[in-house]
C-alpha positions in Angstrom: 11.3 16.8 -16.4 8.6 14.3 -15.3 5.2 15.7 -16.3 2.5 14.6 -13.9 -0.4 13.6 -16.2 -2.0 10.2 -16.3 -0.7 8.5 -19.4 -2.6 5.2 -19.4 -5.9 5.1 -21.3 -7.1 1.6 -21.0 -8.2 -0.8 -18.3 -5.6 -3.4 -19.4 -2.9 -0.9 -18.7 -4.3 0.0 -15.2 -4.3 -3.7 -14.3 -0.8 -4.0 -15.6 0.3 -1.0 -13.4 -1.3 -2.6 -10.3 0.4 -5.9 -11.0 3.8 -4.4 -11.8 3.7 -2.1 -8.7 3.3 -5.1 -6.4 5.9 -7.2 -8.2 8.5 -4.4 -8.2 8.0 -3.5 -4.6 8.4 -7.2 -3.7 11.5 -7.5 -5.8 13.4 -4.5 -4.3 16.7 -5.7 -2.9 17.7 -5.5 -0.2 14.7 -3.8 1.4 15.7 -4.2 5.1 13.4 -6.4 7.1 11.1 -7.5 4.3 10.8 -10.7 2.4 12.5 -10.1 -0.9 14.3 -11.9 -3.7 17.1 -13.1 -1.4 15.2 -13.4 1.9 12.4 -15.5 3.2 10.8 -15.7 6.7 10.4 -18.9 8.5 6.8 -19.5 7.3 6.5 -17.0 4.5 8.5 -17.1 1.3 9.1 -14.8 -1.7 7.1 -17.3 -3.8 4.1 -16.8 -1.5 4.0 -13.2 -2.4 4.3 -14.0 -6.1 1.3 -16.3 -5.8 -0.7 -13.7 -3.9 0.0 -11.0 -6.4 -1.0 -13.3 -9.3 -4.2 -14.3 -7.4 -5.6 -10.8 -6.9 -5.1 -9.5 -10.5 -8.5 -10.8 -11.8 -10.1 -9.0 -8.9 -8.4 -5.7 -9.9 -9.7 -6.2 -13.4 -13.2 -6.8 -12.1 -13.0 -3.6 -10.1 -11.7 -1.5 -13.0 -14.4 -2.9 -15.4 -17.1 -2.3 -12.8 -16.0 1.3 -12.2 -15.6 2.0 -15.9 -19.2 0.8 -16.6 -20.7 2.6 -13.6 -19.0 6.1 -13.8 -20.0 8.8 -16.3 -20.1 12.6 -16.3 -23.5 12.5 -14.4 -22.1 10.4 -11.6 -22.4 12.5 -8.4 -21.0 10.1 -5.9 -18.9 6.9 -5.9 -20.6 4.7 -3.2 -21.3 1.9 -5.7 -17.6 1.3 -6.2 -17.7 -0.9 -3.1 -14.1 -0.7 -2.0 -14.9 -3.0 0.9 -16.1 -5.7 -1.3 -12.9 -5.5 -3.3 -10.9 -5.9 -0.1 -12.9 -8.9 0.8 -12.7 -10.6 -2.6 -9.0 -9.9 -2.9 -8.3 -11.2 0.6 -10.1 -14.5 -0.2 -8.1 -15.0 -3.4 -4.8 -14.1 -1.8 -5.2 -16.5 1.0 -6.6 -19.2 -1.3 -3.7 -19.4 -3.6 -0.8 -19.6 -1.2 0.1 -21.0 2.3 2.3 -18.2 3.6 -0.4 -16.3 5.4 -1.3 -12.6 5.0 1.2 -11.4 2.4 -0.7 -8.6 0.7 -3.4 -7.0 2.7 -1.4 -3.8 2.9 -1.0 -3.7 -0.9 -4.7 -4.4 -1.3 -5.7 -1.5 1.0 -3.2 0.9 -0.6 -3.8 0.1 -4.2 -7.6 -0.2 -4.2 -8.4 3.5 -4.0 -5.5 4.5 -6.2 -6.6 2.1 -8.9 -10.2 3.2 -8.5 -9.3 6.9 -8.8 -7.2 6.2 -11.9 -10.0 4.3 -13.5 -12.5 7.1 -12.9 -10.0 9.7 -14.3 -9.5 7.6 -17.4 -13.2 7.1 -18.0 -13.9 10.9 -17.5 -10.8 12.0 -19.5 -9.4 13.8 -16.5 -5.7 13.2 -16.6 -4.1 15.9 -14.4 -2.6 15.1 -11.0 -5.1 17.5 -9.3 -7.9 15.6 -10.9 -6.5 12.3 -9.6 -6.1 13.8 -6.1 -9.6 15.2 -5.9 -11.1 12.0 -7.3 -9.2 9.9 -4.7 -10.5 12.0 -1.8 -14.0 12.0 -3.1 -14.3 8.2 -3.5 -12.9 7.7 0.0 -15.5 10.2 1.4 -18.3 8.4 -0.5 -17.4 4.9 0.8 -20.1 3.4 2.9 -20.8 1.6 6.2 -21.1 -1.6 4.2 -17.5 -0.9 3.0 -16.4 -0.8 6.6 -18.1 -4.1 7.4 -16.5 -5.7 4.4 -13.1 -4.3 5.4 -13.5 -6.0 8.8 -14.3 -9.3 7.0 -11.2 -8.9 4.9 -9.0 -8.3 7.9 -10.5 -11.4 9.6 -9.8 -13.5 6.5 -6.2 -12.4 6.5 -5.7 -12.5 10.3 -2.8 -10.1 10.3 -0.4 -10.1 13.3 -0.1 -7.4 16.0 -3.5 -5.8 15.7 -4.1 -5.5 19.4 -7.5 -4.5 20.8 -9.5 -1.2 21.1 -12.4 -0.3 23.3 -14.9 0.3 20.5 -15.2 -1.1 17.0 -12.6 -3.7 17.8 -12.1 -6.0 14.9 -12.7 -9.1 17.0 -15.3 -7.6 19.3 -18.6 -9.4 19.7 -20.6 -6.3 19.1 -18.4 -4.4 16.6 -20.5 -5.0 13.6 -23.7 -3.8 15.4 -21.8 -0.8 16.7 -20.6 0.1 13.2 -24.1 -0.1 11.8 -25.7 1.7 14.7 -23.2 4.6 14.6 -23.1 4.6 10.8 -19.3 4.4 10.7 -18.1 4.9 7.1 -14.8 3.7 5.7 -13.3 7.2 6.0 -14.4 7.4 9.6 -13.0 4.1 10.7 -9.7 5.0 9.1 -9.8 8.4 10.8 -10.2 6.7 14.2 -6.9 4.8 13.6 -4.9 7.4 11.7 -2.6 8.2 14.6 -1.4 4.6 15.0 -1.6 3.2 11.5 0.1 4.7 8.4 -2.3 3.2 5.9 -5.3 4.6 7.8 -3.5 8.0 7.8 -3.1 7.8 4.0 -6.9 7.3 3.6 -7.5 10.2 6.0 -5.0 12.6 4.3 -5.7 11.8 0.7 -2.5 9.7 0.4 -0.2 12.5 1.2 2.8 10.4 2.0 2.4 8.4 -1.3 1.8 11.4 -3.6 3.7 14.2 -1.9 6.7 12.5 -0.5 7.2 9.1 -2.0 6.3 9.8 -5.7 8.6 12.8 -6.3 11.5 11.2 -4.4 11.1 8.0 -6.4 11.1 9.8 -9.8 14.0 12.0 -8.8 16.1 9.1 -7.6 15.5 7.1 -10.8 16.3 10.2 -12.9 19.7 10.4 -11.0 20.6 6.8 -11.0 18.7 5.2 -14.0 18.4 2.1 -11.8 14.9 0.9 -10.9 16.1 -1.2 -7.9 17.9 1.8 -6.4 14.9 3.9 -6.8 12.7 1.4 -5.1 15.0 0.6 -2.1 16.0 4.2 -1.6 12.4 5.4 -1.6 11.6 2.7 1.0 14.6 3.9 3.1 13.6 7.5 2.7 10.0 7.0 3.8 11.2 4.8 6.6 13.5 7.5 7.8 10.6 10.0 7.9 7.9 7.8 9.4 7.8 5.2 12.1 6.6 1.9 10.7 3.3 1.1 12.5 3.6 -2.6 11.9 6.8 -2.6 13.9 5.1 -0.5 16.6 2.3 -3.0 16.9 4.6 -6.1 16.9 7.7 -4.8 18.8 7.0 -1.3 20.2 7.6 2.3 19.5 11.2 2.3 20.8 12.2 -0.3 18.2 10.4 1.6 15.5 12.4 4.7 16.4 15.7 2.8 16.2 14.7 1.4 12.7 13.8 4.8 11.4 17.0 6.3 12.7 19.1 3.7 11.0 17.3 4.2 7.8 18.0 8.0 8.0 21.7 7.3 8.6 21.8 5.1 5.5 20.0 7.7 3.4 22.6 10.2 4.5 25.2 7.9 2.8 23.2 7.9 -0.4 21.3 4.7 0.2 22.2 1.8 -1.9 23.5 4.0 -4.7 26.9 4.1 -2.8 29.1 1.3 -1.6 29.0 2.5 2.0 25.2 2.8 1.8 24.7 -0.6 0.3 27.0 -2.2 2.9 25.0 -0.6 5.7 21.7 -1.6 4.1 22.7 -5.2 3.8 23.8 -5.3 7.4 20.5 -3.5 8.4 18.6 -6.1 6.4 20.4 -9.0 8.1 19.9 -7.5 11.6 16.1 -7.0 11.1 15.5 -10.3 9.4 17.0 -12.2 12.4 13.6 -11.3 14.1 11.6 -13.3 11.6 9.1 -10.6 10.8 8.9 -9.0 14.2 11.0 -6.0 13.0 9.6 -5.9 9.5 8.7 -2.4 8.2 5.9 -3.9 6.2 3.7 -0.8 6.3 6.3 1.3 4.6 6.7 -1.4 2.0 3.0 -1.2 1.3 3.3 2.6 0.7 6.1 2.0 -1.7 3.8 -0.2 -3.8 1.4 2.7 -4.0 4.2 5.1 -5.0 5.3 2.7 -7.8 1.7 2.4 -9.1 1.3 6.2 -9.2 4.6 6.6 -11.0 3.5 4.0 -13.6 0.2 5.5 -14.4 1.9 8.9 -14.8 4.1 7.4 -17.4 7.2 6.1 -15.6 9.0 3.4 -17.5 12.4 1.9 -16.9 
């Protein structure tokens, strides 16, 4: 029985969990459509991800130390955490240390509030899952307009593909920064505006419901059954993909393709995922078919959520 209490007690361990969650998500084989240990894209290699992961770890440590110093029992709000500044610093380091383009913005966005909430809980000796959930929601609510502006800077630094354009607060709009300041659009508000067409935004809006309520228990249950970390990672990826249309695919290729991808993932899960020979064979074929598109059919947003799932499992004591 997996007891959901935060087990880590030190900043060093929180940074290790952040690092390991990204490394394990990246290493999962064969996560269909992703760069992984046996698959590269034309301009983005497995090694680019490794470089990006290594590059952002000092920024995670800086974030944890800052929070640990700032937060105490008298802290009423968490606006000084400056999530947006973390996004921006991490994006700069990630792009600086490799030439494969935007490899980790999704990880940065998913892990930042999870790591922050865990640090607060450790500092305040609040180790229950409900403490973690309530802290996570509170720090997102308390994020500021400045965090939104720094988020926009981070996105521009990474220049991710398939963003498209919106009428107001467009990331590349000439007046967007002025509009955000004028309308006092906080981080939670900007993610709320995009929650219906972006899974990461929806996680911020919902308190990370997919990560904590779907992905985490399935990941732990799968590992308990198989005792295989790779199966747990890949099957969790397939499970979440079967339940949620990947919004990166929608942006790059359209909703119809995203529906087809989710349907195939569901069929593979019905065969037991990669824990069965049939499921593994289907997964490898699925991976090969998606990778022919060189990233256009990459369920990258689901992969980002899996990194968050793994981080949560690790802070709650998961080891393999």
